[in-house]
C-alpha positions as a printed NumPy array, in Angstrom:
array([[  2.375, -21.704,   1.378],
       [  3.633, -21.091,  -1.961],
       [  1.307, -21.594,  -4.736],
       [ -1.618, -21.908,  -2.725],
       [ -3.762, -20.951,  -5.452],
       [ -2.711, -23.19 ,  -8.159],
       [ -2.314, -26.317,  -5.494],
       [ -5.657, -26.098,  -4.276],
       [ -6.688, -26.315,  -7.956],
       [ -4.634, -29.451,  -8.349],
       [ -6.215, -30.874,  -5.348],
       [ -9.519, -30.186,  -6.945],
       [ -8.89 , -31.991, -10.036],
       [ -7.343, -34.701,  -7.886],
       [-10.512, -35.144,  -6.078],
       [-12.143, -35.476,  -9.61 ],
       [ -9.453, -37.731, -10.609],
       [ -9.503, -40.113,  -8.215],
       [-13.181, -40.501,  -8.58 ],
       [-12.939, -41.331, -12.044],
       [ -9.987, -44.055, -11.583],
       [-12.57 , -46.028,  -9.903],
       [-14.661, -46.245, -12.91 ],
       [-11.388, -47.492, -14.588],
       [-10.234, -50.985, -15.392],
       [ -7.615, -51.283, -13.419],
       [ -3.569, -51.687, -15.236],
       [ -2.793, -54.603, -12.352],
       [ -3.865, -57.827, -12.517],
       [ -1.63 , -58.976,  -9.517],
       [ -4.391, -59.663,  -7.202],
       [ -2.151, -58.755,  -3.929],
       [ -1.751, -55.504,  -5.303],
       [ -4.97 , -55.04 ,  -6.156],
       [ -6.228, -55.539,  -2.637],
       [ -3.266, -53.605,  -1.666],
       [ -4.537, -50.571,  -3.704],
       [ -8.342, -51.285,  -3.133],
       [ -7.413, -50.771,   0.902],
       [ -5.033, -47.656,   0.234],
       [ -8.051, -45.682,  -1.845],
       [-10.394, -46.838,   0.613],
       [ -8.006, -44.812,   3.424],
       [ -7.362, -42.143,   0.894],
       [-10.952, -41.081,   0.387],
       [-11.652, -41.208,   3.764],
       [ -8.457, -38.274,   4.183],
       [ -6.269, -40.994,   6.055],
       [ -3.207, -40.375,   3.91 ],
       [ -0.816, -41.949,   6.114],
       [ -2.416, -45.428,   5.872],
       [ -3.002, -44.774,   2.115],
       [  0.367, -44.078,   1.599],
       [  1.683, -47.36 ,   2.812],
       [ -0.911, -49.746,   0.904],
       [ -0.031, -47.626,  -2.045],
       [  3.908, -48.082,  -1.511],
       [  3.211, -52.345,  -0.575],
       [  0.565, -52.276,  -4.084],
       [  3.938, -51.115,  -6.13 ],
       [  6.076, -53.693,  -4.416],
       [  3.938, -56.169,  -5.82 ],
       [  3.643, -54.553,  -9.133],
       [  6.077, -51.84 , -10.062],
       [  3.961, -50.796, -13.039],
       [  0.732, -50.527, -10.902],
       [  0.048, -46.711, -12.484],
       [ -3.35 , -46.643, -10.676],
       [ -1.49 , -46.584,  -7.073],
       [  1.512, -44.62 ,  -8.566],
       [ -0.604, -41.805,  -9.484],
       [ -2.651, -41.735,  -6.13 ],
       [  0.348, -41.843,  -4.274],
       [  1.733, -38.769,  -5.619],
       [ -1.778, -37.229,  -4.829],
       [ -1.087, -38.332,  -1.127],
       [  2.388, -36.517,  -1.387],
       [  0.768, -33.665,  -2.654],
       [ -2.087, -33.157,  -0.41 ],
       [  0.99 , -33.388,   2.399],
       [  3.43 , -31.068,   1.123],
       [  5.897, -33.363,  -0.123],
       [  6.76 , -32.309,  -3.309],
       [  9.509, -33.844,  -4.306],
       [  8.389, -37.648,  -3.533],
       [  4.982, -36.159,  -5.648],
       [  7.605, -35.33 ,  -8.316],
       [  9.197, -38.819,  -8.134],
       [  5.788, -40.467,  -8.611],
       [  4.773, -38.404, -11.19 ],
       [  7.835, -39.339, -13.263],
       [  7.162, -42.733, -13.046],
       [  3.594, -42.607, -14.11 ],
       [  4.987, -40.898, -17.03 ],
       [  7.598, -44.124, -17.118],
       [  4.795, -46.629, -17.346],
       [  2.35 , -44.905, -19.583],
       [  2.919, -41.236, -20.615],
       [ -0.875, -40.912, -22.363],
       [ -2.484, -42.889, -19.024],
       [ -3.673, -39.323, -17.605],
       [ -2.623, -36.1  , -19.138],
       [ -3.261, -33.78 , -16.037],
       [ -0.241, -35.497, -14.523],
       [  1.728, -32.894, -16.958],
       [  0.608, -29.926, -15.273],
       [  0.494, -31.329, -11.971],
       [  4.107, -32.383, -11.807],
       [  4.913, -29.169, -13.805],
       [  3.501, -26.669, -11.001],
       [  5.988, -28.469,  -8.729],
       [  8.64 , -28.268, -10.866],
       [  8.45 , -24.78 , -10.846],
       [  8.172, -24.546,  -7.085],
       [ 11.85 , -25.506,  -6.712],
       [ 12.655, -23.817,  -9.514],
       [ 13.601, -26.559, -12.13 ],
       [ 12.207, -24.488, -14.981],
       [ 13.702, -26.356, -17.817],
       [ 12.054, -29.669, -16.771],
       [  8.615, -27.568, -16.07 ],
       [  8.778, -26.198, -19.349],
       [  8.845, -29.779, -21.03 ],
       [  6.186, -30.813, -19.022],
       [  3.889, -27.841, -19.856],
       [  4.475, -27.969, -23.351],
       [  3.612, -31.746, -23.654],
       [  0.558, -31.127, -21.638],
       [ -0.293, -28.061, -24.169],
       [  0.525, -30.194, -27.253],
       [ -2.468, -32.817, -26.299],
       [ -5.196, -32.905, -28.934],
       [ -8.704, -34.686, -27.748],
       [-10.525, -34.3  , -25.26 ],
       [-10.945, -30.15 , -23.464],
       [ -7.524, -29.829, -21.06 ],
       [ -8.458, -29.244, -17.434],
       [ -5.334, -27.423, -16.733],
       [ -5.062, -25.283, -20.222],
       [ -4.65 , -21.859, -18.133],
       [ -2.925, -23.147, -15.184],
       [ -0.468, -24.655, -17.81 ],
       [ -0.484, -21.6  , -20.474],
       [  0.406, -19.428, -17.046],
       [  3.04 , -21.605, -16.054],
       [  4.662, -21.728, -19.155],
       [  4.898, -18.321, -19.565],
       [  6.407, -18.382, -16.115],
       [  9.46 , -20.742, -17.462],
       [ 10.022, -18.439, -20.53 ],
       [ 10.164, -15.648, -17.853],
       [ 12.223, -17.31 , -15.278],
       [ 14.775, -18.821, -17.699],
       [ 15.476, -15.631, -19.511],
       [ 15.553, -13.677, -16.199],
       [ 18.45 , -16.196, -14.736],
       [ 20.426, -15.212, -17.484],
       [ 20.368, -11.444, -16.608],
       [ 20.375, -11.224, -12.735],
       [ 20.22 ,  -7.772, -11.381],
       [ 22.176,  -6.209,  -8.82 ],
       [ 20.912,  -7.425,  -5.08 ],
       [ 23.088,  -7.961,  -1.717],
       [ 20.337,  -8.698,   0.7  ],
       [ 21.618,  -8.095,   4.755],
       [ 20.07 ,  -9.014,   7.447],
       [ 18.773,  -6.367,   9.609],
       [ 20.172,  -7.867,  13.028],
       [ 18.964,  -8.944,  16.507],
       [ 17.489,  -5.459,  17.225],
       [ 14.716,  -6.288,  14.716],
       [ 15.227, -10.431,  14.353],
       [ 14.047, -13.16 ,  16.232],
       [ 13.91 , -16.768,  16.222],
       [ 10.143, -16.189,  15.315],
       [  8.664, -14.809,  11.618],
       [  9.209, -10.961,  11.5  ],
       [  7.145,  -9.68 ,   8.509],
       [  5.018,  -6.681,   6.981],
       [  7.277,  -3.861,   7.608],
       [  6.422,   0.053,   7.974],
       [  8.685,   2.336,   8.267],
       [  8.14 ,   6.671,   8.72 ],
       [  9.22 ,   8.805,   6.13 ],
       [ 12.142,  10.31 ,   8.216],
       [ 13.564,   6.568,   8.146],
       [ 13.977,   6.599,  12.155],
       [ 10.694,   4.586,  12.947],
       [ 10.302,   1.233,  11.774],
       [  7.115,  -1.021,  12.654],
       [  6.458,  -4.617,  11.78 ],
       [  4.322,  -7.751,  12.169],
       [  6.055, -10.737,  14.455],
       [  4.36 , -14.151,  14.801],
       [  4.172, -15.163,  18.234],
       [  3.272, -18.787,  19.652],
       [ -0.044, -18.493,  22.123],
       [ -1.927, -21.394,  23.555],
       [ -4.93 , -18.64 ,  23.865],
       [ -5.649, -18.35 ,  20.3  ],
       [ -7.669, -21.03 ,  18.202],
       [ -4.912, -20.801,  15.394],
       [ -2.118, -21.694,  17.935],
       [ -0.272, -18.1  ,  17.178],
       [ -0.625, -14.238,  17.637],
       [  0.305, -11.666,  15.551],
       [  1.393,  -8.666,  17.387],
       [  3.502,  -5.296,  16.52 ],
       [  6.854,  -4.406,  17.021],
       [  8.717,  -0.893,  16.926],
       [ 11.982,  -0.111,  16.693],
       [ 13.693,   3.493,  16.952],
       [ 17.082,   4.514,  15.184],
       [ 19.263,   6.449,  17.226],
       [ 23.064,   7.146,  16.015],
       [ 22.298,   5.185,  12.888],
       [ 21.502,   2.074,  14.455],
       [ 18.008,   0.39 ,  15.054],
       [ 17.382,   0.09 ,  18.832],
       [ 15.796,  -2.974,  20.072],
       [ 12.249,  -3.334,  19.079],
       [  9.859,  -3.758,  21.777],
       [  5.945,  -4.437,  21.536],
       [  3.532,  -1.838,  20.999],
       [  1.093,  -3.114,  23.665],
       [ -1.3  ,  -0.047,  23.719],
       [ -2.479,  -1.17 ,  20.312],
       [ -1.559,  -5.228,  20.727],
       [ -4.677,  -7.432,  21.84 ],
       [ -5.094, -11.347,  22.328],
       [ -6.277, -11.219,  18.615],
       [ -3.997, -10.953,  15.351],
       [ -2.462,  -7.46 ,  14.803],
       [ -0.486,  -7.195,  11.54 ],
       [  0.182,  -5.493,   8.382],
       [  0.995,  -1.623,  10.272],
       [  1.011,   1.29 ,   7.674],
       [  2.281,   4.415,   9.261],
       [  1.604,   7.771,   7.885],
       [  4.242,  10.013,   6.794],
       [  4.831,  11.749,   9.898],
       [  4.428,   8.328,  11.934],
       [  1.645,   9.804,  14.286],
       [ -1.679,   7.654,  12.049],
       [ -1.787,   3.894,  12.156],
       [ -3.951,   1.544,   9.935],
       [ -3.185,  -1.808,  10.657],
       [ -5.251,  -5.351,   9.944],
       [ -6.966,  -6.76 ,  13.032],
       [ -8.552, -10.376,  13.029],
       [-11.236, -11.419,  15.493],
       [-10.808, -14.609,  17.148],
       [-14.211, -16.463,  16.929],
       [-12.882, -18.374,  20.362],
       [-15.423, -16.985,  22.903],
       [-14.262, -14.212,  25.303],
       [-11.721, -12.949,  22.496],
       [-12.077, -10.018,  19.787],
       [-14.599,  -7.96 ,  21.905],
       [-12.747,  -5.047,  21.345],
       [-12.212,  -5.736,  17.556],
       [-15.879,  -6.046,  16.393],
       [-15.689,  -5.842,  12.687],
       [-17.87 ,  -6.815,   9.107],
       [-15.601,  -9.984,   8.311],
       [-12.902, -12.13 ,   9.38 ],
       [-10.328,  -9.32 ,   9.567],
       [-10.68 ,  -5.758,   9.238],
       [ -8.929,  -2.673,   8.902],
       [ -8.377,  -0.333,  11.973],
       [ -6.807,   2.775,  13.065],
       [ -5.015,   4.691,  15.957],
       [ -3.297,   7.814,  16.288],
       [ -0.242,   8.725,  18.542],
       [ -0.757,  11.48 ,  20.492],
       [  2.633,  12.368,  22.434],
       [  3.734,   9.351,  23.766],
       [  0.62 ,   7.453,  23.644],
       [ -1.685,   5.621,  20.975],
       [ -5.274,   5.797,  21.202],
       [ -7.997,   3.247,  21.586],
       [ -8.4  ,   1.254,  17.767],
       [-11.327,   2.282,  16.235],
       [-12.656,   0.207,  13.29 ],
       [-12.369,   2.095,   9.399],
       [-16.253,   1.601,   9.37 ],
       [-18.607,   0.054,   6.827],
       [-17.369,   1.868,   3.583],
       [-13.715,   0.385,   3.625],
       [-14.482,  -2.863,   5.481],
       [-17.347,  -5.67 ,   4.205],
       [-18.249,  -9.043,   5.351],
       [-15.017, -10.094,   3.076],
       [-11.571,  -9.864,   3.94 ],
       [ -9.601,  -6.619,   4.359],
       [ -5.73 ,  -6.64 ,   5.029],
       [ -2.374,  -4.941,   4.353],
       [ -2.885,  -1.176,   4.365],
       [ -0.833,   1.392,   2.259],
       [ -1.863,   5.269,   3.506],
       [  0.124,   7.292,   1.126],
       [  2.126,  10.01 ,   1.979],
       [ -0.65 ,  12.528,   0.914],
       [ -2.865,  11.759,   3.67 ],
       [ -5.646,  10.715,   1.678],
       [ -5.639,   7.799,  -0.216],
       [ -5.618,   3.958,   1.269],
       [ -4.237,   1.158,  -0.77 ],
       [ -5.267,  -2.299,   0.55 ],
       [ -5.906,  -6.027,   0.06 ],
       [ -9.657,  -7.263,  -0.616],
       [-10.363, -11.186,  -0.441],
       [-13.866, -12.179,  -2.27 ],
       [-14.951, -15.753,  -1.732],
       [-13.515, -18.952,  -0.748],
       [-10.646, -21.315,  -2.412],
       [-10.307, -22.442,  -5.221],
       [-12.408, -19.649,  -6.282],
       [-11.098, -16.671,  -4.209],
       [-10.659, -13.426,  -5.889],
       [ -7.72 , -11.317,  -3.981],
       [ -7.065,  -7.709,  -5.201],
       [ -5.677,  -4.561,  -4.605],
       [ -8.257,  -1.831,  -4.07 ],
       [ -8.18 ,   1.888,  -3.139],
       [-10.074,   4.533,  -1.483],
       [ -9.589,   8.133,  -0.587],
       [-10.532,  10.463,   2.373],
       [-12.728,  13.464,   1.628],
       [-12.788,  17.077,   3.175],
       [-15.927,  15.728,   5.477],
       [-13.455,  13.295,   7.033],
       [-14.833,  10.066,   5.324],
       [-13.853,   7.39 ,   2.882],
       [-15.126,   7.271,  -0.79 ],
       [-16.477,   3.732,  -1.895],
       [-13.357,   1.572,  -2.732],
       [-12.453,   1.106,  -6.176],
       [-10.58 ,  -2.136,  -7.388],
       [ -7.562,  -1.282,  -9.564],
       [ -7.957,  -2.186, -12.798],
       [ -6.662,  -5.297, -14.857],
       [ -3.561,  -3.603, -15.821],
       [ -2.603,  -4.564, -11.663],
       [ -4.921,  -7.098, -10.746],
       [ -5.222, -10.738, -12.158],
       [ -7.116, -13.869, -11.578],
       [ -4.215, -14.646,  -9.449],
       [ -3.432, -13.377,  -6.225],
       [ -2.331,  -9.816,  -5.559],
       [ -0.965,  -8.963,  -1.945],
       [  1.627,  -6.693,  -0.044],
       [  0.588,  -3.678,  -1.646],
       [  2.935,  -0.52 ,  -0.834],
       [  2.537,   3.254,  -2.142],
       [  5.598,   4.93 ,  -1.864],
       [  5.679,   8.505,  -0.6  ],
       [  6.275,  10.035,  -3.931],
       [  2.502,   9.314,  -4.443],
       [  3.256,   7.623,  -8.195],
       [  4.875,   4.595,  -8.081],
       [  3.355,   1.45 ,  -6.255],
       [  5.339,  -1.823,  -5.139],
       [  3.016,  -5.246,  -4.531],
       [  3.408,  -9.097,  -5.043],
       [  1.486, -11.322,  -7.143],
       [  1.72 , -14.842,  -8.925],
       [ -0.718, -13.475, -11.878],
       [  1.928, -11.72 , -13.753],
       [  4.906, -13.356, -15.659],
       [  7.645, -14.343, -13.362],
       [  9.396, -16.692, -11.565],
       [  6.887, -18.85 ,  -9.785],
       [  4.515, -18.357,  -7.081],
       [  4.543, -14.51 ,  -5.857],
       [  6.995, -12.033,  -7.243],
       [  7.585,  -8.515,  -6.507],
       [  6.363,  -5.859,  -9.586],
       [  6.578,  -2.14 ,  -9.622],
       [  4.226,   0.073, -11.713],
       [  4.066,   3.689, -12.059],
       [  1.425,   6.248, -12.929],
       [  1.462,   8.147, -16.511],
       [  0.6  ,  11.301, -17.33 ],
       [ -2.68 ,  10.533, -17.113],
       [ -2.787,   9.176, -13.766],
       [ -3.252,   5.453, -15.144],
       [ -1.221,   2.781, -13.569],
       [  1.25 ,   1.348, -16.605],
       [  2.294,  -2.621, -16.948],
       [  4.221,  -3.921, -14.091],
       [  7.64 ,  -4.524, -13.868],
       [  9.086,  -7.654, -12.727],
       [ 11.79 ,  -6.488, -10.231],
       [ 13.811,  -9.331, -11.553],
       [ 16.139, -12.391, -10.344],
       [ 17.375, -12.753,  -7.626],
       [ 15.331, -10.322,  -6.433],
       [ 12.632, -12.667,  -7.079],
       [ 12.982, -16.243,  -7.098],
       [ 11.   , -19.301,  -7.309],
       [ 10.212, -18.935,  -3.304],
       [  7.503, -16.575,  -2.279],
       [  8.754, -12.691,  -2.498],
       [  6.156, -10.385,  -0.898],
       [  6.   ,  -7.747,   2.409],
       [  8.159,  -5.171,   0.176],
       [  8.782,  -1.663,   1.503],
       [ 10.658,   0.851,  -0.075],
       [ 12.586,   3.46 ,   2.084],
       [ 11.658,   7.406,   1.661],
       [ 14.814,   8.256,  -0.133],
       [ 14.257,   5.516,  -2.789],
       [ 17.271,   3.488,  -2.838],
       [ 16.907,   1.319,   0.393],
       [ 13.89 ,  -1.62 ,   0.138],
       [ 13.202,  -3.801,   3.157],
       [ 11.668,  -7.459,   2.53 ],
       [ 10.907, -10.697,   4.584],
       [ 13.163, -13.723,   3.862],
       [ 13.206, -17.015,   5.39 ],
       [ 16.438, -17.763,   3.618],
       [ 19.214, -19.339,   4.983],
       [ 21.436, -17.306,   7.729],
       [ 19.13 , -15.876,   9.49 ],
       [ 17.854, -15.703,  13.22 ],
       [ 15.085, -18.225,  12.366],
       [ 12.021, -18.458,  10.059],
       [ 10.999, -15.207,   8.084],
       [ 13.552, -12.266,   8.836],
       [ 13.298,  -8.672,   7.493],
       [ 16.176,  -7.959,   5.264],
       [ 17.542,  -4.755,   3.372],
       [ 18.971,  -4.094,   0.297],
       [ 20.045,  -1.398,  -2.05 ],
       [ 17.226,  -1.251,  -4.779],
       [ 18.277,  -0.947,  -8.363],
       [ 18.076,   2.513, -10.337],
       [ 15.286,   0.97 , -12.794],
       [ 13.217,   0.378,  -9.871],
       [ 13.319,   3.342,  -7.724],
       [ 10.485,   5.553,  -7.541],
       [ 10.329,   9.055,  -8.132],
       [ 12.449,  11.8  ,  -6.509],
       [ 10.923,  13.62 ,  -3.722],
       [ 11.338,  16.564,  -1.464],
       [ 10.61 ,  16.587,   2.266],
       [  9.195,  19.571,   3.721],
       [  8.897,  19.749,   7.671],
       [  7.56 ,  22.123,  10.249],
       [  5.524,  23.095,  13.706],
       [  2.046,  24.751,  14.061],
       [  1.566,  27.349,  16.813],
       [ -0.468,  30.248,  18.21 ],
       [  1.33 ,  33.042,  17.269],
       [  0.931,  34.866,  20.562],
       [  0.687,  31.908,  23.21 ],
       [  3.186,  29.806,  20.828],
       [  0.697,  27.095,  22.105],
       [  1.506,  23.746,  19.507],
       [ -1.887,  23.155,  17.329],
       [ -2.965,  20.084,  15.81 ],
       [ -3.993,  22.111,  12.348],
       [ -5.384,  20.672,   9.489],
       [ -2.59 ,  21.281,   6.495],
       [ -3.181,  20.915,   3.003],
       [ -0.347,  21.235,   0.048],
       [ -1.994,  21.802,  -3.557],
       [ -0.078,  21.458,  -6.62 ],
       [ -0.433,  24.896,  -8.42 ],
       [ -0.124,  23.654, -11.79 ],
       [ -2.617,  21.045, -11.535],
       [ -5.244,  22.464,  -8.664],
       [ -5.041,  18.887,  -7.052],
       [ -4.298,  18.36 ,  -3.521],
       [ -0.83 ,  16.344,  -3.044],
       [ -1.162,  16.017,   0.755],
       [ -3.89 ,  16.658,   2.923],
       [ -2.965,  16.024,   6.876],
       [ -2.964,  17.352,  10.44 ],
       [ -0.076,  18.36 ,  12.37 ],
       [  0.422,  16.488,  15.926],
       [ -1.682,  18.049,  18.165],
       [  1.155,  17.422,  21.433],
       [  3.748,  19.021,  19.144],
       [  2.102,  20.789,  16.369],
       [  4.639,  19.178,  14.215],
       [  4.61 ,  17.738,  11.016],
       [  6.354,  16.105,   8.029],
       [  5.504,  15.623,   4.507],
       [  6.98 ,  14.438,   1.149],
       [  6.624,  16.155,  -2.184],
       [  7.508,  15.872,  -5.792],
       [ 10.356,  18.019,  -6.755],
       [ 10.493,  21.561,  -8.268],
       [  7.004,  22.371,  -8.613],
       [  5.156,  25.328,  -7.271],
       [  2.651,  24.443,  -4.194],
       [  0.056,  26.572,  -2.216],
       [  0.209,  25.819,   1.386],
       [ -2.62 ,  25.822,   3.354],
       [ -3.043,  25.699,   7.237],
       [ -6.462,  26.208,   9.183],
       [ -7.709,  25.259,  12.667],
       [-10.703,  26.159,  14.574],
       [-10.727,  29.545,  16.095],
       [ -7.676,  30.997,  13.898],
       [ -7.369,  32.744,  11.039],
       [ -5.91 ,  30.901,   7.957],
       [ -2.379,  30.666,   7.017],
       [ -1.592,  31.299,   2.98 ],
       [  1.576,  30.864,   1.053],
       [  2.986,  29.487,  -2.175],
       [  6.68 ,  28.16 ,  -2.296],
       [  8.491,  25.774,  -5.095],
       [ 10.276,  22.918,  -3.176],
       [ 13.954,  22.117,  -4.644],
       [ 15.654,  21.413,  -1.205],
       [ 15.108,  18.988,   1.328],
       [ 15.729,  15.415,   2.373],
       [ 13.977,  12.873,   4.669],
       [ 17.011,  13.342,   7.145],
       [ 17.009,  16.909,   7.001],
       [ 13.889,  18.613,   5.505],
       [ 12.744,  21.934,   4.415],
       [ 11.708,  23.595,   7.301],
       [  8.368,  25.769,   7.16 ],
       [  6.792,  26.683,  10.775],
       [  3.66 ,  28.103,  10.672],
       [  2.453,  30.849,  13.157],
       [ -1.74 ,  30.98 ,  13.464],
       [ -3.489,  34.   ,  14.642],
       [ -6.673,  34.003,  16.555],
       [ -9.662,  35.544,  15.08 ],
       [-10.036,  38.827,  16.291],
       [-10.782,  41.895,  15.136],
       [ -8.09 ,  44.321,  13.163],
       [ -6.234,  40.714,  11.943],
       [ -5.261,  40.613,   8.253],
       [ -4.148,  37.313,   5.724],
       [ -2.395,  38.153,   3.019],
       [ -3.778,  35.596,   0.21 ],
       [ -0.424,  34.712,  -1.009],
       [ -2.272,  32.233,  -3.323],
       [ -4.668,  34.646,  -5.574],
       [ -3.247,  35.618,  -8.79 ],
       [ -4.206,  38.374, -11.495],
       [ -3.115,  38.88 , -15.033],
       [ -0.299,  41.697, -15.403],
       [ -1.68 ,  45.249, -15.182],
       [ -5.613,  43.606, -15.175],
       [ -7.802,  42.66 , -12.533],
       [ -8.824,  39.441, -14.133],
       [ -8.586,  36.571, -11.566],
       [ -6.007,  33.764, -12.732],
       [ -7.863,  30.343, -12.726],
       [ -5.208,  29.033,  -9.743],
       [ -6.66 ,  31.713,  -7.379],
       [-10.058,  29.524,  -6.871],
       [ -8.292,  26.949,  -4.605],
       [ -7.464,  29.867,  -2.119],
       [-10.522,  31.935,  -2.584],
       [-12.341,  28.779,  -1.854],
       [-10.556,  28.253,   1.35 ],
       [-11.875,  31.813,   2.305],
       [-15.176,  30.729,   1.403],
       [-14.912,  27.552,   3.613],
       [-13.664,  29.973,   6.003],
       [-16.484,  32.236,   5.972],
       [-19.42 ,  30.058,   6.078],
       [-17.435,  28.092,   9.068],
       [-17.518,  31.454,  10.776],
       [-20.847,  33.234,   9.831],
       [-20.356,  36.021,  12.451],
       [-17.075,  37.398,  10.682],
       [-17.155,  40.207,   8.396],
       [-14.272,  40.792,   6.62 ],
       [-12.461,  43.873,   4.441],
       [-11.029,  42.66 ,   1.51 ],
       [ -8.028,  45.248,   0.396],
       [ -6.024,  45.361,  -3.053],
       [ -2.273,  46.824,  -2.964],
       [  0.041,  47.232,  -5.777],
       [  3.676,  47.959,  -6.472],
       [  4.803,  51.33 ,  -7.052],
       [  5.479,  50.541, -10.74 ],
       [  3.433,  53.286, -12.805],
       [  1.116,  55.855, -12.366],
       [ -0.327,  56.121,  -8.79 ],
       [ -3.596,  56.973,  -9.439],
       [ -4.147,  53.965, -12.117],
       [ -2.295,  51.761,  -9.254],
       [ -4.962,  52.999,  -7.41 ],
       [ -7.942,  52.336,  -9.716],
       [ -6.12 ,  48.559, -10.276],
       [ -6.098,  48.005,  -6.604],
       [-10.093,  48.781,  -6.292],
       [-10.958,  46.447,  -8.895],
       [ -8.594,  43.7  ,  -7.988],
       [-10.296,  43.814,  -4.871],
       [-13.55 ,  43.77 ,  -6.051],
       [-13.331,  41.012,  -8.203],
       [-12.395,  38.848,  -5.076],
       [-15.367,  40.197,  -3.615],
       [-17.346,  39.253,  -6.707],
       [-16.357,  35.584,  -6.463],
       [-17.387,  35.565,  -2.601],
       [-20.488,  36.608,  -3.736],
       [-21.059,  34.4  ,  -6.149],
       [-20.096,  31.739,  -3.506],
       [-23.15 ,  32.659,  -1.271],
       [-21.53 ,  34.909,   1.062],
       [-23.656,  37.687,   2.478],
       [-23.066,  41.157,   0.874],
       [-23.414,  43.265,   4.4  ],
       [-20.414,  40.836,   5.782],
       [-17.533,  42.109,   2.699],
       [-16.439,  45.531,   1.928],
       [-13.638,  46.317,  -0.003],
       [-10.927,  49.393,  -0.457],
       [ -7.95 ,  49.528,  -2.799],
       [ -4.866,  50.716,  -1.547],
       [ -2.858,  51.142,  -4.305],
       [  0.98 ,  51.524,  -3.519],
       [  0.666,  53.626,  -0.653],
       [  1.04 ,  50.435,   2.232],
       [  4.579,  48.705,   1.103],
       [  5.418,  45.602,   3.159],
       [  8.818,  45.529,   1.231],
       [ 11.351,  47.431,  -0.752],
       [ 10.113,  48.491,  -3.922],
       [ 13.618,  48.494,  -4.979],
       [ 13.765,  45.165,  -5.95 ],
       [ 11.745,  42.466,  -8.263],
       [ 11.058,  40.401,  -5.166],
       [  9.882,  42.998,  -2.688],
       [  7.575,  44.486,  -5.243],
       [  6.053,  41.056,  -5.657],
       [  5.37 ,  40.96 ,  -2.138],
       [  3.845,  44.291,  -2.638],
       [  1.536,  43.047,  -5.084],
       [ -1.161,  41.659,  -2.881],
       [ -4.746,  40.825,  -1.923],
       [ -5.369,  40.587,   1.748],
       [ -8.762,  40.451,   4.   ],
       [ -8.726,  42.379,   7.677],
       [-11.167,  41.121,  10.151],
       [-14.057,  44.171,  10.723],
       [-15.89 ,  42.09 ,  13.009],
       [-15.681,  38.309,  14.515],
       [-18.705,  37.998,  16.868]])
């Protein structure tokens, strides 16, 4: 519900102030009015609001200036969610006696904000904050509300381009649809649908539905039965290749339900893999991610190792709902989650977090940053130091006085998706798409795809692959090829030099480097990977080992590749290798021979320093005697200048 955080606080003050009214002398002297008021207050204190309403109305009929009856009637309508009626009676209180109860000003202003009546809300917030005397119980709420009024009034004067289009009956239904997720190729669309259910204590059941795009059109969505259960499943986050899914599942306290989804709190994060056409049984992400608190709304980054999610701590009205993050380690475990800084998180509510495939642009909803009121959608980008910048409100009319959330931005960065209950839909919340304004678009990314397979048998391999930014040495993508098809698909920032390392048990690791300058989600740059089993005589070129020109000093960025070789040798302790150095034919052949010897020895020294036994290593310089390409071109000479290793013993 909109303004739930502020509404709860208002209701808390209502409880306090209604008790204080009993200690004051009543403003009315009409006995019949007082009788109705007294009876109404008894009903109100017993939370029998319908009977309280009848009696307060009768009291006002007997005495139209009975301000206590007007105020408690406004409380009744607030609790019942009838905000327009509450506004009417707060206004009547102000007319009768503007100084009677200062907290009625922010109370009415919050409800006016709910309906986009920014000018009136602004007047009431300003009136309240101008009051001197006793401490103002709702001062911080009023300050936030006034800030939102100023922002909204200016935003409406400068609307941004926005033309939402309903995604149609293949996706939407008369039931609520929300929390979308999409694969980077844009062809798999997964979302949550809220179904009516008599088998849960809540009366509803959230399930996943999926649609596949064919010929540019979304196919009829269907229930993902292998994942869905009698409990709630929601807020799905697909991996870049659409094969790994993290989602929220909540345990149903009703006996007999939720036994296969036992968690650490009321709602936990679970995961499942798609192998071929089947999803594996969901598993809990574990106690590092999940806690006794409430975890939900995950967003799994395209780098294959960074998870963002929402954690709610405590209970209303003091519940803290923030964005947290964790990373997957080399060992396959999650790091201790960290709360994002106060640049992103506020004392309000943050939810619907989404990290774009560029890995640098974060979208989320919040009612704690300056906005139109309630939940607005914001965007933040990482700066050069890797810190999140001050969030930008996406503007009006993308954001309105209604709640806006569930934003998803497609891989191309141009099309966004969101949930809305606006008029003209199929019923309840529907999913819409719109073209994202230029200022709100993420960084441009390119796409790399391919297949990993056995070089001899052509069998597909579910190999692990890493893509490393050679300028920083940081892993930008870490994932696995599909076990069934061997296919992979990743997104990468443009115009950077990358090292690609692919590994699989029983195979020599694959190494190469490239600069990605092309490739889209629909037409990615293709790079297939052939892997050779570990056996005597097989050779691997270490394409990411670099030396200073005409020297045998290893460049710092060689460490990435050499550490992969160290890991390979430690995982395969029976393997012995020869390290070979090669040069092009430029210059004196004898000097080239010495240079190649020294370069092979430099790699040997690095491995020994990393505790690889000397008796497993040998070196040989080949000079310019074994070219693998023509020395007549610069590209050919670059290929010939190489370091490689050959398997001498595998068992």
